[in-house]
SERO-4910 file (N, C-alpha, C, O; in steps of 0.05 Angstrom, whole numbers):
BEGIN
 pado doro    nc1    nc2    nc3   cac1   cac2   cac3    cc1    cc2    cc3    oc1    oc2    oc3
  Unk    A     12    -22     -1     -3     -3     -1     16     31      0     32     34     19
  Unk    A     13     47    -14     22     72    -14      8     93     -5    -14     98    -15
  Unk    A     18    106     11     10    134     20     24    161     11     48    162      9
  Unk    A      7    182      5     24    208     -2      2    230     10    -23    229     11
  Unk    A     21    250     18      2    284     20     12    300      6     35    304     -1
  Unk    A    -12    311      0    -11    338    -28     -4    360     -5     18    369     -3
  Unk    A    -21    366      9    -19    392     37    -27    379     59    -40    358     63
  Unk    A    -13    399     75    -12    382    108    -31    404    120    -26    427    115
  Unk    A    -50    398    134    -55    422    154    -59    409    187    -48    389    195
  Unk    A    -77    425    202    -74    416    228   -103    417    237   -111    426    258
  Unk    A   -115    406    218   -143    395    225   -143    372    243   -129    353    240
  Unk    A   -158    376    259   -167    348    278   -201    345    275   -216    362    287
  Unk    A   -211    326    261   -235    327    246   -255    295    261   -248    272    266
  Unk    A   -279    310    265   -302    286    273   -316    294    250   -312    313    235
  Unk    A   -339    269    251   -359    271    228   -382    290    240   -389    289    264
  Unk    A   -392    308    221   -418    322    230   -438    313    217   -458    326    217
  Unk    A   -436    288    203   -468    276    193   -470    292    165   -452    308    160
  Unk    A   -495    290    143   -500    295    124   -526    307    122   -542    294    109
  Unk    A   -536    337    137   -562    343    141   -561    371    137   -545    385    148
  Unk    A   -580    379    120   -576    406    109   -579    426    133   -591    422    155
  Unk    A   -568    446    125   -566    469    145   -597    489    137   -601    498    114
  Unk    A   -614    493    159   -639    507    152   -638    536    147   -628    551    164
  Unk    A   -649    544    125   -648    577    119   -661    591    132   -677    579    147
  Unk    A   -661    624    133   -678    628    157   -707    627    143   -712    624    119
  Unk    A   -725    630    164   -758    632    160   -766    631    134   -776    612    122
  Unk    A   -760    666    123   -772    669     95   -751    652     71   -755    657     48
  Unk    A   -733    635     77   -720    621     58   -712    634     34   -712    622     13
  Unk    A   -703    662     38   -688    678     22   -666    665      6   -650    655     22
  Unk    A   -658    660    -20   -639    657    -30   -617    679    -29   -617    699    -44
  Unk    A   -598    674    -11   -574    701     -3   -557    687     12   -563    683     36
  Unk    A   -526    673     -3   -507    663      6   -495    690     11   -496    710     -3
  Unk    A   -481    688     39   -472    702     54   -441    691     65   -442    673     82
  Unk    A   -415    700     57   -387    687     64   -388    690     96   -376    709    106
  Unk    A   -401    676    109   -392    673    143   -375    651    146   -354    652    133
  Unk    A   -380    627    161   -369    614    161   -351    592    152   -367    582    136
  Unk    A   -329    577    151   -329    560    142   -336    529    145   -336    517    167
  Unk    A   -342    517    117   -351    491    124   -328    463    116   -316    468     95
  Unk    A   -324    450    122   -303    426    117   -314    400    106   -327    382    117
  Unk    A   -307    402     88   -313    369     75   -291    353     67   -268    360     63
  Unk    A   -304    324     66   -282    309     58   -290    296     40   -313    289     44
  Unk    A   -278    287     14   -285    282    -12   -271    260    -17   -247    261    -14
  Unk    A   -285    237    -25   -264    212    -28   -274    199    -58   -297    195    -66
  Unk    A   -252    195    -69   -255    180    -98   -239    148    -99   -215    141   -100
  Unk    A   -263    133    -97   -254    108   -100   -251     92   -128   -274     86   -135
  Unk    A   -235     84   -143   -231     80   -163   -221     47   -163   -202     39   -151
  Unk    A   -237     32   -178   -225      1   -179   -231     -3   -212   -254     -9   -219
  Unk    A   -216     -1   -225   -227      0   -250   -210    -38   -270   -192    -37   -286
  Unk    A   -219    -54   -265   -211    -82   -261   -202    -83   -290   -187   -102   -293
  Unk    A   -206    -68   -312   -205    -67   -339   -182    -49   -355   -170    -53   -375
  Unk    A   -182    -28   -336   -157     -4   -341   -129     -7   -322   -127    -14   -299
  Unk    A   -105      1   -341    -84      7   -327    -75     35   -318    -54     39   -305
  Unk    A    -90     52   -326    -79     80   -324   -105     99   -309   -126     91   -318
  Unk    A   -108    113   -297   -122    127   -285   -117    162   -289    -96    166   -301
  Unk    A   -131    186   -280   -127    205   -269   -154    216   -257   -178    218   -266
  Unk    A   -142    223   -235   -172    239   -216   -170    261   -204   -157    265   -184
  Unk    A   -185    279   -219   -184    311   -214   -184    309   -179   -194    292   -165
  Unk    A   -172    327   -173   -170    338   -146   -182    363   -141   -181    380   -159
  Unk    A   -197    368   -115   -215    393   -113   -186    408    -99   -181    407    -75
  Unk    A   -171    421   -119   -145    433   -110   -144    464   -114   -124    478   -109
  Unk    A   -169    474   -123   -165    498   -134   -168    521   -106   -187    518    -90
  Unk    A   -154    535   -104   -151    559    -86   -168    586    -88   -166    599   -109
  Unk    A   -181    593    -74   -192    622    -75   -192    629    -45   -211    622    -30
  Unk    A   -174    643    -36   -172    659    -10   -202    662     11   -206    657     35
  Unk    A   -216    670     -6   -242    682      3   -268    657      4   -287    659     19
  Unk    A   -264    632    -15   -284    618    -14   -274    588    -11   -285    572      4
  Unk    A   -254    583    -27   -247    556    -22   -211    552    -16   -191    561    -29
  Unk    A   -212    540      4   -177    526     23   -180    501     20   -198    489     31
  Unk    A   -162    488      5   -157    457      0   -138    450     25   -124    465     39
  Unk    A   -141    422     28   -126    416     64   -106    394     51    -90    395     32
  Unk    A   -115    375     69    -98    351     68   -103    332     45   -126    323     47
  Unk    A    -90    323     26    -97    301      4    -83    275      6    -59    276      2
  Unk    A    -95    246     12    -75    234     12    -93    210     -1   -118    209      0
  Unk    A    -74    192    -13    -79    163    -20    -68    140    -23    -45    138    -33
  Unk    A    -83    113    -15    -82     91    -13    -96     73    -41   -117     75    -53
  Unk    A    -73     54    -43    -70     31    -59    -54     19    -72    -31     21    -63
  Unk    A    -58      2    -98    -37    -16    -95    -31    -17   -127    -31    -38   -141
  Unk    A    -25     12   -138     -9     24   -155     18     23   -158     33     28   -139
  Unk    A     28     15   -185     53     19   -186     60     54   -193     85     58   -195
  Unk    A     49     71   -196     52     94   -201     31    110   -185      8    101   -183
  Unk    A     37    130   -173     12    148   -163     22    173   -158     36    170   -137
  Unk    A     23    196   -166     29    211   -165     19    244   -172     14    246   -196
  Unk    A     16    261   -161     10    283   -164     17    301   -187     41    308   -187
  Unk    A      1    311   -206      7    322   -236     -6    343   -237    -25    348   -222
  Unk    A      5    359   -258    -16    391   -258    -17    392   -288      3    381   -297
  Unk    A    -33    402   -309    -35    408   -340    -19    429   -338    -15    443   -318
  Unk    A     -6    434   -364     14    457   -371     -6    480   -369      1    496   -351
  Unk    A    -23    487   -379    -30    513   -382    -45    531   -358    -40    554   -352
  Unk    A    -65    512   -345    -82    523   -330    -76    512   -299    -93    516   -281
  Unk    A    -46    494   -291    -49    478   -272    -71    461   -255    -70    458   -230
  Unk    A    -84    453   -266   -109    441   -265    -94    410   -247    -78    395   -257
  Unk    A   -104    407   -220    -80    381   -210   -101    358   -209   -125    360   -209
  Unk    A    -84    337   -209   -101    311   -216    -77    285   -203    -53    289   -201
  Unk    A    -88    264   -196    -76    241   -188    -67    225   -215    -85    220   -231
  Unk    A    -42    216   -222    -44    205   -239    -37    179   -231    -24    176   -210
  Unk    A    -46    157   -245    -42    127   -232    -35    113   -251    -45    114   -273
  Unk    A    -17     97   -242    -20     66   -266    -11     37   -251      7     35   -234
  Unk    A    -26     20   -261    -21    -11   -243     -5    -30   -269     -9    -28   -293
  Unk    A     10    -44   -258     22    -66   -271      8    -79   -276    -10    -86   -260
  Unk    A     12    -88   -304     -7   -105   -320    -12   -133   -309    -28   -145   -323
  Unk    A     -3   -146   -287    -12   -163   -278    -24   -162   -249    -31   -180   -234
  Unk    A    -24   -127   -246    -43   -126   -220    -67   -137   -221    -84   -136   -238
  Unk    A    -66   -151   -196    -98   -165   -190   -122   -143   -168   -117   -139   -144
  Unk    A   -142   -135   -178   -159   -122   -168   -148   -103   -158   -144   -101   -134
  Unk    A   -138    -79   -181   -126    -58   -179   -145    -34   -164   -170    -34   -167
  Unk    A   -134    -17   -149   -158      1   -132   -137     26   -129   -113     21   -124
  Unk    A   -143     49   -132   -138     70   -117   -157     88   -102   -178     92   -112
  Unk    A   -151    100    -75   -177    109    -62   -158    143    -54   -136    146    -42
  Unk    A   -172    161    -63   -156    188    -58   -182    203    -40   -206    202    -45
  Unk    A   -168    214    -18   -189    230      5   -174    260      4   -149    261      5
  Unk    A   -191    284      2   -183    308      6   -194    319     21   -218    316     17
  Unk    A   -191    332     38   -201    360     63   -208    389     46   -191    399     30
  Unk    A   -227    398     51   -227    424     29   -247    438     57   -265    425     67
  Unk    A   -240    468     67   -252    491     79   -265    498     54   -251    492     35
  Unk    A   -293    511     47   -307    521     31   -333    543     45   -343    537     67
  Unk    A   -340    560     35   -360    569     44   -376    588     23   -367    589      0
  Unk    A   -399    602     29   -413    617     10   -396    641      1   -379    654     13
  Unk    A   -408    644    -29   -390    674    -31   -410    696    -43   -431    690    -54
  Unk    A   -404    713    -41   -425    739    -49   -406    767    -54   -391    776    -38
  Unk    A   -411    775    -78   -405    805    -83   -419    814    -92   -437    801   -102
  Unk    A   -419    848    -94   -427    861   -105   -417    871   -132   -399    887   -132
  Unk    A   -430    859   -159   -413    861   -183   -408    889   -192   -425    907   -194
  Unk    A   -379    889   -198   -368    913   -202   -356    930   -186   -340    948   -192
  Unk    A   -367    923   -158   -353    937   -138   -333    926   -119   -335    902   -114
  Unk    A   -311    940   -104   -290    923    -98   -267    940    -95   -265    964    -99
  Unk    A   -250    924    -85   -214    931    -92   -195    909    -95   -171    909    -88
  Unk    A   -210    886   -109   -195    866   -126   -170    880   -146   -166    900   -160
  Unk    A   -159    861   -140   -128    880   -162   -134    866   -186   -146    845   -188
  Unk    A   -122    886   -206   -127    873   -230   -112    856   -238    -89    856   -229
  Unk    A   -120    836   -261   -116    820   -272    -82    814   -286    -80    830   -305
  Unk    A    -63    801   -283    -38    804   -299    -42    806   -328    -65    805   -336
  Unk    A    -21    810   -345    -26    811   -376    -32    782   -385    -50    772   -399
  Unk    A    -15    772   -374    -22    738   -374    -44    730   -371    -57    720   -389
  Unk    A    -53    733   -343    -80    727   -336   -105    727   -357   -119    708   -366
  Unk    A   -105    759   -362   -117    762   -380   -121    752   -411   -140    747   -426
  Unk    A    -90    752   -412    -95    740   -443   -109    709   -444   -123    701   -462
  Unk    A   -102    694   -421   -104    665   -419   -140    662   -419   -152    644   -431
  Unk    A   -151    682   -404   -181    685   -405   -191    701   -424   -215    707   -422
  Unk    A   -183    708   -438   -192    718   -471   -192    694   -490   -211    686   -504
  Unk    A   -170    686   -488   -166    667   -509   -192    652   -525   -215    658   -516
  Unk    A   -191    635   -544   -206    612   -559   -200    587   -548   -179    588   -535
  Unk    A   -206    570   -548   -207    540   -537   -224    522   -560   -245    527   -571
  Unk    A   -209    499   -563   -221    490   -581   -256    480   -582   -265    474   -604
  Unk    A   -267    479   -565   -296    488   -570   -312    510   -556   -333    508   -543
  Unk    A   -295    530   -560   -302    561   -547   -284    578   -562   -262    585   -555
  Unk    A   -299    583   -586   -293    600   -610   -296    631   -593   -310    633   -573
  Unk    A   -284    650   -602   -286    677   -591   -290    692   -622   -285    716   -625
  Unk    A   -296    681   -638   -301    703   -665   -322    685   -676   -335    668   -663
  Unk    A   -325    690   -703   -353    686   -724   -384    687   -710   -394    708   -701
  Unk    A   -396    663   -711   -423    673   -696   -426    677   -671   -447    686   -662
  Unk    A   -399    669   -654   -404    671   -620   -401    707   -616   -414    720   -600
  Unk    A   -381    717   -632   -376    746   -630   -398    760   -644   -403    784   -640
  Unk    A   -412    742   -663   -435    768   -677   -455    760   -654   -467    781   -647
  Unk    A   -462    741   -640   -484    739   -627   -480    757   -603   -498    771   -593
  Unk    A   -454    756   -594   -446    770   -560   -449    806   -572   -461    823   -559
  Unk    A   -438    810   -599   -440    836   -599   -472    849   -602   -481    871   -596
  Unk    A   -486    827   -613   -517    838   -607   -525    837   -592   -546    850   -593
  Unk    A   -522    826   -565   -533    827   -541   -528    853   -524   -543    867   -510
  Unk    A   -501    854   -530   -490    876   -513   -490    912   -526   -485    934   -514
  Unk    A   -497    906   -552   -501    930   -568   -513    952   -549   -533    948   -535
  Unk    A   -494    983   -550   -497   1002   -538   -490   1006   -506   -499   1024   -492
  Unk    A   -473    986   -498   -473    986   -471   -440    987   -468   -426    971   -479
  Unk    A   -429   1009   -452   -401   1011   -457   -395   1000   -431   -371    996   -432
  Unk    A   -403    993   -409   -385    977   -382   -392    961   -386   -413    954   -395
  Unk    A   -362    945   -374   -362    919   -376   -384    897   -353   -389    873   -355
  Unk    A   -391    916   -333   -409    905   -315   -437    906   -335   -451    885   -334
  Unk    A   -443    921   -348   -470    928   -368   -464    902   -388   -483    887   -393
  Unk    A   -446    896   -395   -447    873   -422   -449    844   -403   -468    828   -404
  Unk    A   -423    843   -383   -435    820   -369   -461    808   -357   -467    784   -359
  Unk    A   -478    830   -342   -502    832   -339   -524    817   -366   -538    797   -367
  Unk    A   -517    834   -382   -537    826   -413   -535    804   -417   -554    790   -419
  Unk    A   -510    795   -420   -505    766   -431   -519    750   -412   -538    736   -420
  Unk    A   -513    749   -386   -527    739   -361   -559    729   -368   -569    707   -367
  Unk    A   -572    758   -375   -601    755   -379   -609    737   -409   -626    720   -414
  Unk    A   -591    751   -421   -598    734   -451   -591    698   -446   -605    681   -457
  Unk    A   -574    694   -432   -572    663   -429   -600    657   -414   -616    643   -426
  Unk    A   -605    664   -396   -626    659   -379   -657    650   -390   -671    631   -385
  Unk    A   -661    680   -415   -680    681   -429   -675    654   -456   -693    638   -459
  Unk    A   -666    653   -463   -661    640   -486   -644    615   -492   -640    606   -515
  Unk    A   -636    605   -470   -629    574   -468   -652    553   -445   -670    560   -430
  Unk    A   -642    526   -451   -657    512   -436   -643    481   -429   -636    464   -446
  Unk    A   -642    479   -407   -627    453   -394   -643    429   -406   -667    426   -402
  Unk    A   -629    416   -418   -636    385   -432   -631    359   -413   -607    354   -407
  Unk    A   -645    348   -405   -645    325   -385   -634    303   -395   -623    286   -380
  Unk    A   -635    300   -428   -626    282   -440   -596    276   -444   -586    254   -448
  Unk    A   -579    307   -442   -556    306   -441   -541    292   -425   -547    291   -401
  Unk    A   -516    277   -436   -498    261   -417   -482    279   -405   -470    298   -416
  Unk    A   -482    269   -372   -465    278   -361   -464    307   -355   -486    309   -344
  Unk    A   -456    327   -355   -453    351   -356   -454    368   -388   -465    389   -390
  Unk    A   -443    357   -405   -451    364   -429   -419    370   -445   -398    362   -435
  Unk    A   -420    381   -467   -388    383   -483   -375    401   -479   -351    404   -473
  Unk    A   -401    425   -484   -388    452   -485   -378    462   -515   -358    476   -519
  Unk    A   -393    454   -531   -383    457   -563   -406    481   -572   -428    477   -583
  Unk    A   -394    505   -566   -422    530   -564   -416    537   -592   -435    552   -597
  Unk    A   -402    537   -614   -404    546   -643   -423    525   -655   -438    533   -673
  Unk    A   -425    504   -648   -445    480   -655   -473    489   -647   -492    490   -662
  Unk    A   -471    497   -621   -498    510   -604   -517    536   -623   -541    539   -630
  Unk    A   -500    548   -626   -501    578   -642   -507    572   -670   -527    584   -678
  Unk    A   -494    556   -688   -498    546   -713   -530    533   -720   -544    535   -740
  Unk    A   -532    520   -693   -557    501   -700   -587    512   -684   -608    500   -684
  Unk    A   -582    533   -675   -596    541   -657   -605    523   -638   -628    526   -630
  Unk    A   -591    502   -629   -601    487   -608   -587    498   -584   -562    496   -582
  Unk    A   -600    507   -569   -585    532   -541   -593    510   -517   -601    521   -497
  Unk    A   -593    488   -516   -597    470   -498   -571    455   -484   -548    455   -494
  Unk    A   -578    441   -461   -553    421   -456   -563    430   -425   -584    440   -417
  Unk    A   -534    420   -412   -531    427   -385   -506    445   -379   -497    462   -396
  Unk    A   -494    442   -353   -479    463   -345   -458    468   -364   -457    491   -372
  Unk    A   -439    448   -376   -414    452   -385   -416    462   -416   -397    467   -432
  Unk    A   -446    461   -422   -453    478   -449   -464    504   -443   -451    523   -453
  Unk    A   -484    508   -430   -494    531   -420   -473    553   -409   -472    576   -418
  Unk    A   -460    546   -392   -439    561   -378   -413    571   -398   -401    593   -400
  Unk    A   -409    545   -412   -391    554   -433   -401    573   -454   -387    592   -462
  Unk    A   -417    570   -459   -431    592   -481   -437    616   -467   -444    635   -481
  Unk    A   -435    620   -440   -437    651   -429   -404    659   -430   -400    682   -435
  Unk    A   -381    642   -425   -358    647   -424   -347    651   -451   -335    672   -453
  Unk    A   -349    636   -477   -350    638   -499   -351    672   -502   -335    691   -505
  Unk    A   -383    670   -497   -391    698   -516   -377    727   -498   -367    748   -508
  Unk    A   -379    718   -470   -362    745   -455   -330    751   -462   -322    775   -461
  Unk    A   -312    728   -469   -289    726   -483   -291    750   -508   -281    772   -508
  Unk    A   -310    735   -530   -314    750   -551   -320    783   -550   -321    798   -570
  Unk    A   -324    792   -523   -328    819   -530   -309    836   -514   -313    860   -511
  Unk    A   -286    823   -501   -269    834   -483   -270    824   -455   -249    826   -442
  Unk    A   -289    813   -443   -293    805   -420   -284    780   -412   -294    759   -420
  Unk    A   -257    782   -392   -240    751   -384   -256    740   -368   -265    750   -347
  Unk    A   -261    716   -378   -281    695   -366   -275    666   -365   -259    658   -382
  Unk    A   -286    649   -350   -265    616   -350   -295    599   -335   -314    609   -322
  Unk    A   -291    582   -339   -307    558   -334   -296    547   -307   -272    546   -306
  Unk    A   -310    540   -287   -297    537   -260   -313    504   -255   -337    501   -252
  Unk    A   -294    483   -256   -305    454   -259   -303    443   -233   -282    443   -220
  Unk    A   -325    433   -225   -327    414   -197   -346    400   -196   -354    389   -216
  Unk    A   -360    398   -163   -374    374   -155   -391    384   -132   -378    389   -112
  Unk    A   -414    389   -132   -431    386   -114   -431    366    -85   -429    342    -87
  Unk    A   -433    379    -63   -424    362    -50   -443    363    -24   -441    346     -6
  Unk    A   -459    380    -22   -476    378      2   -501    398    -10   -500    411    -30
  Unk    A   -522    396     11   -550    402      1   -551    431     11   -540    443     29
  Unk    A   -570    438     -9   -578    472    -11   -584    482     19   -602    470     30
  Unk    A   -574    501     31   -586    515     52   -610    535     51   -623    547     68
  Unk    A   -612    532     26   -637    547     21   -660    539      8   -673    553     -8
  Unk    A   -667    510     18   -685    491      5   -688    488    -22   -709    479    -30
  Unk    A   -664    495    -42   -668    483    -74   -657    456    -75   -632    452    -75
  Unk    A   -673    438    -75   -668    408    -82   -652    413   -105   -628    414   -100
  Unk    A   -658    417   -126   -637    424   -152   -617    428   -156   -605    420   -176
  Unk    A   -604    451   -129   -576    459   -128   -565    446   -101   -556    460    -83
  Unk    A   -566    420   -100   -540    408    -82   -544    386    -82   -564    378    -93
  Unk    A   -530    370    -72   -524    339    -61   -547    331    -55   -559    345    -38
  Unk    A   -556    315    -63   -580    292    -46   -575    264    -26   -592    250    -14
  Unk    A   -545    261    -26   -537    245    -12   -505    243     -8   -490    258    -20
  Unk    A   -497    225      9   -465    222     16   -452    216    -13   -430    225    -19
  Unk    A   -468    201    -33   -457    191    -47   -456    215    -71   -479    223    -74
  Unk    A   -435    229    -90   -437    245   -103   -429    237   -131   -432    255   -148
  Unk    A   -420    214   -139   -411    204   -161   -419    219   -189   -403    229   -205
  Unk    A   -445    218   -189   -455    242   -208   -461    277   -211   -470    292   -229
  Unk    A   -452    281   -188   -459    304   -180   -443    329   -190   -440    351   -178
  Unk    A   -433    322   -211   -405    341   -220   -430    367   -230   -454    365   -234
  Unk    A   -411    390   -232   -421    418   -237   -403    435   -247   -381    438   -235
  Unk    A   -408    448   -270   -395    469   -278   -407    498   -269   -431    503   -269
  Unk    A   -389    516   -262   -400    547   -256   -384    563   -279   -369    555   -297
  Unk    A   -390    585   -273   -369    606   -288   -364    630   -277   -382    638   -263
  Unk    A   -344    645   -278   -336    670   -267   -326    690   -295   -312    683   -315
  Unk    A   -340    717   -287   -327    737   -306   -316    756   -292   -326    762   -271
  Unk    A   -294    769   -302   -275    783   -293   -290    813   -292   -301    821   -313
  Unk    A   -291    829   -271   -303    858   -269   -288    866   -251   -281    852   -232
  Unk    A   -277    900   -258   -265    912   -239   -275    919   -221   -298    928   -223
  Unk    A   -263    917   -195   -278    920   -173   -280    900   -157   -270    899   -135
  Unk    A   -299    876   -173   -308    857   -156   -284    831   -159   -282    814   -142
  Unk    A   -269    834   -181   -258    819   -195   -263    791   -206   -273    791   -229
  Unk    A   -261    778   -198   -273    744   -209   -299    743   -190   -302    743   -165
  Unk    A   -318    742   -211   -347    745   -208   -362    721   -205   -361    707   -226
  Unk    A   -374    712   -190   -393    690   -194   -418    685   -213   -439    697   -207
  Unk    A   -418    669   -235   -441    678   -250   -450    644   -260   -434    626   -267
  Unk    A   -477    642   -259   -481    611   -264   -513    612   -277   -531    606   -262
  Unk    A   -517    619   -302   -538    613   -310   -547    589   -326   -568    589   -339
  Unk    A   -530    566   -323   -544    538   -322   -554    540   -296   -579    535   -297
  Unk    A   -547    544   -275   -558    536   -250   -597    543   -253   -616    528   -250
  Unk    A   -594    571   -260   -620    587   -262   -635    565   -283   -658    559   -276
  Unk    A   -626    553   -307   -648    534   -319   -649    506   -307   -670    494   -310
  Unk    A   -637    497   -298   -636    471   -272   -658    481   -250   -673    466   -238
  Unk    A   -659    502   -248   -688    512   -227   -707    506   -241   -724    492   -230
  Unk    A   -711    515   -267   -729    520   -280   -740    490   -282   -763    486   -274
  Unk    A   -728    475   -290   -735    447   -299   -735    421   -274   -747    400   -271
  Unk    A   -717    434   -259   -724    414   -235   -734    413   -209   -740    393   -197
  Unk    A   -736    447   -200   -744    446   -174   -773    443   -178   -789    454   -193
  Unk    A   -776    423   -156   -804    421   -150   -829    440   -149   -826    455   -129
  Unk    A   -850    445   -161   -859    418   -176   -846    410   -203   -856    390   -214
  Unk    A   -824    424   -218   -819    417   -249   -824    437   -262   -845    447   -254
  Unk    A   -812    448   -283   -813    463   -305   -827    492   -293   -845    504   -304
  Unk    A   -819    497   -277   -825    528   -271   -821    549   -287   -801    550   -301
  Unk    A   -842    571   -286   -838    590   -306   -816    609   -295   -809    606   -272
  Unk    A   -805    628   -311   -791    649   -297   -801    663   -280   -785    671   -262
  Unk    A   -827    670   -278   -828    690   -261   -836    675   -233   -842    690   -214
  Unk    A   -836    647   -228   -837    637   -205   -818    646   -188   -795    649   -195
  Unk    A   -827    652   -161   -807    665   -142   -778    654   -141   -756    665   -138
  Unk    A   -787    618   -144   -761    608   -132   -743    611   -158   -719    609   -154
  Unk    A   -750    614   -177   -735    618   -204   -724    648   -211   -703    653   -222
  Unk    A   -744    666   -201   -733    699   -198   -709    701   -176   -690    716   -178
  Unk    A   -713    685   -156   -692    692   -131   -666    673   -137   -645    676   -124
  Unk    A   -671    651   -158   -645    644   -161   -630    664   -185   -606    669   -186
  Unk    A   -652    674   -206   -635    686   -226   -622    714   -209   -600    722   -218
  Unk    A   -631    725   -193   -621    748   -178   -594    746   -165   -577    764   -165
  Unk    A   -592    712   -149   -577    712   -136   -554    708   -150   -535    721   -142
  Unk    A   -550    691   -172   -534    675   -183   -517    691   -204   -499    678   -216
  Unk    A   -520    716   -211   -500    735   -216   -490    755   -194   -500    774   -181
  Unk    A   -466    742   -197   -453    754   -162   -447    738   -134   -430    745   -118
  Unk    A   -463    714   -131   -460    697   -111   -466    669   -119   -478    664   -140
  Unk    A   -456    646   -100   -462    619   -104   -457    610    -73   -444    621    -55
  Unk    A   -472    586    -72   -465    572    -38   -446    559    -37   -437    547    -58
  Unk    A   -436    558    -17   -409    540    -10   -413    507    -13   -398    491     -1
  Unk    A   -430    500    -26   -440    474    -25   -434    455    -43   -447    435    -47
  Unk    A   -406    464    -58   -398    456    -82   -362    464    -81   -349    483    -73
  Unk    A   -357    440    -92   -319    444    -92   -307    446   -118   -316    430   -135
  Unk    A   -288    463   -124   -282    472   -151   -254    452   -151   -240    451   -132
  Unk    A   -249    437   -176   -235    427   -188   -208    442   -202   -185    441   -194
  Unk    A   -217    453   -220   -201    470   -238   -211    491   -262   -236    493   -266
  Unk    A   -196    503   -275   -213    523   -297   -197    520   -313   -187    539   -324
  Unk    A   -187    488   -323   -173    485   -350   -193    481   -370   -217    482   -365
  Unk    A   -182    476   -399   -196    474   -422   -166    459   -436   -142    460   -432
  Unk    A   -185    446   -453   -161    422   -471   -140    411   -455   -116    416   -454
  Unk    A   -157    392   -440   -129    385   -418   -119    357   -430   -133    338   -438
  Unk    A    -86    361   -431    -72    338   -438    -65    320   -412    -45    324   -398
  Unk    A    -79    306   -409    -66    288   -384    -44    269   -393    -42    252   -411
  Unk    A    -25    280   -367      8    269   -374      4    239   -368     -9    228   -350
  Unk    A     20    228   -390     18    199   -395     11    185   -408     17    161   -409
  Unk    A    -13    203   -426    -36    187   -439    -34    205   -472    -34    230   -477
  Unk    A    -32    178   -492    -26    185   -515    -61    195   -533    -65    197   -557
  Unk    A    -79    198   -512   -105    214   -525    -93    244   -530    -74    257   -521
  Unk    A   -116    248   -551   -120    276   -553   -134    291   -524   -150    279   -509
  Unk    A   -123    319   -520   -131    329   -497   -162    332   -493   -176    340   -510
  Unk    A   -171    324   -468   -205    333   -465   -212    357   -466   -195    374   -464
  Unk    A   -241    366   -468   -248    394   -465   -241    401   -439   -227    421   -436
  Unk    A   -247    389   -419   -243    397   -389   -236    369   -377   -235    349   -389
  Unk    A   -232    372   -350   -229    354   -334   -245    358   -309   -243    375   -292
  Unk    A   -263    338   -311   -282    346   -281   -291    314   -279   -307    312   -260
  Unk    A   -286    287   -291   -293    270   -279   -268    246   -276   -248    252   -290
  Unk    A   -267    229   -266   -243    214   -273   -240    203   -294   -258    199   -310
  Unk    A   -216    198   -298   -212    188   -333   -194    158   -329   -180    152   -309
  Unk    A   -197    143   -350   -180    124   -346   -178    109   -368   -197    104   -383
  Unk    A   -148     98   -375   -148     81   -397   -147     56   -398   -137     50   -376
  Unk    A   -151     35   -412   -138      2   -417   -115     13   -445   -107     33   -456
  Unk    A   -111    -23   -447    -99    -21   -477   -108    -11   -499    -92      1   -514
  Unk    A   -132    -12   -506   -154     -7   -533   -157     30   -528   -148     41   -548
  Unk    A   -163     44   -513   -159     72   -503   -174     72   -480   -178     52   -465
  Unk    A   -184     94   -477   -201    112   -463   -223     98   -453   -239     88   -469
  Unk    A   -228     94   -425   -252     89   -415   -277    109   -412   -272    129   -400
  Unk    A   -304    106   -421   -322    125   -414   -323    133   -382   -327    117   -364
  Unk    A   -316    163   -378   -320    171   -361   -341    173   -344   -340    171   -319
  Unk    A   -367    178   -360   -394    181   -353   -407    150   -349   -432    148   -345
  Unk    A   -394    132   -349   -412    107   -333   -388    101   -311   -366     91   -315
  Unk    A   -399    109   -288   -383     99   -265   -388     70   -264   -368     55   -260
  Unk    A   -413     61   -268   -416     26   -259   -396      7   -275   -383    -11   -265
  Unk    A   -397     17   -303   -368     -4   -310   -343     16   -309   -324      2   -305
  Unk    A   -339     32   -309   -312     43   -299   -302     31   -271   -280     25   -262
  Unk    A   -330     29   -261   -322     23   -230   -304     41   -201   -288     34   -184
  Unk    A   -318     66   -209   -315     87   -188   -338    105   -172   -360    109   -182
  Unk    A   -332    113   -151   -346    120   -135   -338    146   -112   -322    143    -93
  Unk    A   -352    166   -117   -341    191    -96   -365    191    -80   -389    188    -85
  Unk    A   -352    193    -61   -369    209    -33   -358    226     -7   -334    229      0
  Unk    A   -380    236      4   -364    263     13   -380    261     44   -401    249     47
  Unk    A   -368    272     60   -376    272     89   -368    305     95   -349    315     82
  Unk    A   -384    321    113   -378    340    124   -371    339    155   -387    327    169
  Unk    A   -353    350    164   -336    346    193   -336    373    209   -334    391    193
  Unk    A   -336    379    223   -329    396    245   -299    400    253   -291    378    261
  Unk    A   -281    416    256   -263    419    268   -258    414    296   -235    419    306
***
């Protein structure tokens, strides 16, 4: 058995259970960055037919809303090492097993501090982006073009608006009004935004819808990025659709978005979750004027709950040690056998399981 540590902290922890925290009596959707919550995320991979795996780590650091702590792993791999992608620094555990290994297994555990975040868009004292960061978060990726139909569409939406805040808000409102969540989309979607606009099929899930926001924002000069992660706790505000439903979060991946605004810096934006509330919040298929939808629409431009962990902000991810083409993004465990990649959206066949528990310090 092998064991390593990514980061060490002095936390002494005890189980706190998996129960939703009750919101105020009026159930207002108003995340406020108060106290920190501590969660333990565990990914167990037992790929009986694979010899390589890459497991994303919730190692994204944002001092005001996410602070990764101790990470460790156990298993019978011949290689288990922390690696990062070249351009974005997305952290993952790279694992390899010898061909003769019986019952290959790796279990990765990470402790993360998280809390609600909320800003007033366009207000604050955030430091300016560096030239390199601005360029990185304005450039096109393989599935996020920033020219052609993407730029034409975005320019039409922000026409007549000069302030970055007004442009960012206009794009958000357009997304809420014109896109749809498709429950038949596999996983979180692919994020091929050019195809979405060319076909007029403005549906999908979070990796499609929030990617469209990011691409359009970049096309009109607003630095923006997708933030790939996983829901880990129930909503404190009574939203069944916006939280984890149990300790098993194997299929709870969620992609959010951020746009850079002078003053507030990286500003949370999640139009995809507004459309998720429309489709899934009981009794389902709600109108945009429904109070639950209206509250989510108002809140998710500038705030989100701390019941979700961020893995990374990476696009076009080349997995170290893999001969396969780069992935559009890294949000699910990945694996390969001798014939090629294993379907990451089929955890039963892949044989991985992700669980979470909240603890108290």
